C-alpha positions in Angstrom: -11.6 -6.7 17.6 -7.8 -6.6 17.5 -7.7 -9.3 14.8 -10.3 -7.5 12.6 -8.3 -4.3 12.9 -5.2 -6.1 11.9 -6.8 -7.7 8.9 -8.2 -4.4 7.8 -4.8 -2.8 7.9 -3.1 -5.6 6.1 -5.9 -5.2 3.4 -5.1 -1.5 3.2 -1.4 -2.5 2.6 -2.5 -5.0 -0.1 -4.8 -2.5 -1.7 -2.0 0.1 -1.9 0.4 -2.5 -3.3 -2.1 -3.5 -6.0 -2.7 0.1 -6.8 1.0 0.8 -7.2 1.9 -2.4 -9.1 -1.1 -3.0 -11.2 -2.8 0.4 -11.9 0.2 2.6 -12.1 2.7 0.2 -13.8 0.4 -1.6 -16.2 -2.5 0.9 -16.9 -0.9 4.3 -16.6 2.6 3.1 -17.6 4.3 5.0 -14.7 7.7 3.5 -13.8 8.4 2.3 -10.3 11.1 4.9 -10.0 8.3 7.6 -10.3 5.8 6.2 -7.8 7.2 8.2 -4.9 7.1 11.4 -7.0 3.5 10.9 -8.1 2.1 9.5 -4.9 4.5 10.5 -2.1 2.4 9.2 0.8 1.6 5.7 -0.7 4.7 3.8 0.4 4.9 5.2 4.0 1.2 4.6 4.5 1.5 1.0 3.2 4.5 0.4 5.4 2.8 1.7 8.5 -0.3 -0.3 7.8 1.7 -3.4 7.5 3.7 -2.9 10.6 0.6 -2.0 12.8 -1.5 -4.7 11.2 1.3 -7.3 11.8 1.4 -6.3 15.4 -2.4 -6.4 15.9 
């Protein structure tokens, strides 16, 4: 159960990373400097998911 929860949270982290890097940078042409302005919760949620997923 703990391992599966950790894998899901790492998957959430990877999904947010792909969203920011691939979708916003390449498709919508939004600079990485503007990610936090457009989606302010994305980076903190990805960071928290990575930390908790790594612990689990």
